[in-house]
BATOR-236925 format. One record per residue (C-alpha): residue number from 0; residue in one letter; x, y, z. Coordinates in pm, 1 decimal. Layout:
<atoms>
ATOM     k   r          u          v          w
ATOM   NUM   A          X          Y          Z
...
</atoms>
This chain:
<atoms>
ATOM     k   r          u          v          w
ATOM     0   M     8110.7    -3728.2    -1380.9
ATOM     1   E     7884.5    -3977.9    -1566.6
ATOM     2   P     7903.2    -3979.3    -1956.0
ATOM     3   T     7635.3    -3826.3    -2146.6
ATOM     4   T     7416.1    -4029.6    -2361.4
ATOM     5   L     7602.1    -3876.7    -2673.3
ATOM     6   Q     7938.2    -3982.1    -2540.3
ATOM     7   K     7798.2    -4355.6    -2464.5
ATOM     8   A     7654.9    -4356.1    -2817.1
ATOM     9   I     7988.1    -4241.3    -2966.3
ATOM    10   A     8195.6    -4498.6    -2749.6
ATOM    11   V     7948.4    -4794.5    -2850.7
ATOM    12   A     7988.8    -4689.1    -3235.7
ATOM    13   Q     8364.8    -4659.5    -3202.7
ATOM    14   K     8363.0    -5010.5    -3029.9
ATOM    15   A     8152.7    -5152.6    -3322.8
ATOM    16   S     8403.4    -5005.7    -3578.6
ATOM    17   V     8689.8    -5164.2    -3399.6
ATOM    18   E     8523.6    -5500.5    -3377.6
ATOM    19   D     8432.0    -5472.8    -3731.5
ATOM    20   Q     8789.2    -5388.7    -3861.5
ATOM    21   D     8919.3    -5685.2    -3621.6
ATOM    22   G     8683.7    -5906.0    -3803.0
ATOM    23   N     8454.2    -5978.9    -3492.1
ATOM    24   Y     8154.8    -5933.7    -3702.9
ATOM    25   E     7887.2    -6070.5    -3466.8
ATOM    26   E     8015.9    -5839.2    -3183.2
ATOM    27   A     8038.2    -5563.1    -3445.7
ATOM    28   I     7651.6    -5618.9    -3530.0
ATOM    29   R     7548.2    -5609.8    -3176.6
ATOM    30   S     7759.9    -5274.8    -3108.1
ATOM    31   Y     7637.0    -5118.9    -3416.9
ATOM    32   Q     7267.3    -5191.6    -3309.1
ATOM    33   H     7329.2    -5085.4    -2955.9
ATOM    34   A     7481.2    -4762.2    -3075.2
ATOM    35   V     7185.6    -4684.1    -3308.0
ATOM    36   K     6962.9    -4715.8    -3000.8
ATOM    37   Y     7152.2    -4465.3    -2824.8
ATOM    38   F     7167.4    -4224.9    -3085.6
ATOM    39   L     6797.4    -4248.4    -3166.8
ATOM    40   H     6721.4    -4209.8    -2815.1
ATOM    41   I     6901.2    -3879.1    -2823.5
ATOM    42   V     6721.4    -3763.3    -3141.9
ATOM    43   K     6402.8    -3838.7    -2934.4
ATOM    44   R     6490.4    -3717.3    -2610.0
ATOM    45   E     6791.1    -3489.0    -2621.5
ATOM    46   P     6719.8    -3305.5    -2973.7
ATOM    47   Q     7062.3    -3159.5    -3117.1
ATOM    48   G     6874.7    -2922.7    -3361.5
ATOM    49   K     6748.1    -3004.5    -3706.4
ATOM    50   E     7108.0    -3038.6    -3867.1
ATOM    51   G     7243.7    -3220.2    -3578.3
ATOM    52   N     6940.2    -3459.0    -3572.9
ATOM    53   Q     6980.3    -3525.0    -3943.2
ATOM    54   K     7356.9    -3596.7    -3899.4
ATOM    55   I     7270.1    -3848.8    -3634.7
ATOM    56   R     6996.0    -4016.9    -3851.7
ATOM    57   D     7243.5    -4033.0    -4152.3
ATOM    58   K     7506.5    -4208.8    -3929.7
ATOM    59   C     7237.7    -4456.9    -3806.7
ATOM    60   K     7136.0    -4543.0    -4155.7
ATOM    61   Q     7529.3    -4606.2    -4224.9
ATOM    62   Y     7550.5    -4819.5    -3913.8
ATOM    63   L     7218.4    -5019.9    -4013.0
ATOM    64   D     7343.6    -5064.6    -4366.5
ATOM    65   R     7679.4    -5209.8    -4237.3
ATOM    66   V     7463.7    -5419.8    -4009.1
ATOM    67   E     7281.6    -5560.4    -4293.2
ATOM    68   E     7612.6    -5630.7    -4506.4
ATOM    69   L     7771.8    -5821.2    -4220.6
ATOM    70   Q     7444.8    -6036.8    -4146.8
ATOM    71   E     7465.2    -6125.0    -4537.5
ATOM    72   Y     7824.5    -6198.9    -4515.6
ATOM    73   L     7778.1    -6421.2    -4204.6
ATOM    74   V     7497.6    -6615.9    -4370.7
ATOM    75   Y     7689.9    -6643.6    -4696.3
ATOM    76   K     8006.0    -6751.4    -4490.7
ATOM    77   E     7785.1    -7032.7    -4315.1
ATOM    78   V     7654.2    -7151.0    -4650.9
ATOM    79   V     8004.6    -7192.3    -4802.7
ATOM    80   I     8120.5    -7382.6    -4495.5
ATOM    81   E     7829.2    -7610.5    -4514.4
ATOM    82   C     7881.9    -7667.8    -4900.3
ATOM    83   I     8247.2    -7738.2    -4839.3
ATOM    84   Y     8150.4    -7989.6    -4563.3
ATOM    85   I     7908.0    -8163.5    -4784.8
ATOM    86   T     8137.4    -8166.1    -5075.5
ATOM    87   F     8441.2    -8277.3    -4881.8
ATOM    88   G     8297.0    -8406.1    -4578.8
</atoms>
C-alpha cells in the first residue's frame, strides 16, 4: 500500500528533525522545505478541516522559521571561517 501524502509529509519532517539534531543543517533545510511543500499540498488538495489545516499551517511556519535560522547560521559560520582564514591565513 502506498503511503498517503500526509504520511510522506510526516516522514520528511521527521527526517528533517533528525538531520537538524545531527548537525546536517543543509540537508535539514532541504528536508524542512520539502516537508512544507507536502503539507501545503495537503491543505490545498486534501483539506483536513479548519482546525487541521490551521495546525498544518502553524507547523509549516515553525519549519520555515527553523529553515531561516539554519540559513542564517550557515552564512554566519562561513563569515567566521573566512575571517579566521584571513586573520591567520
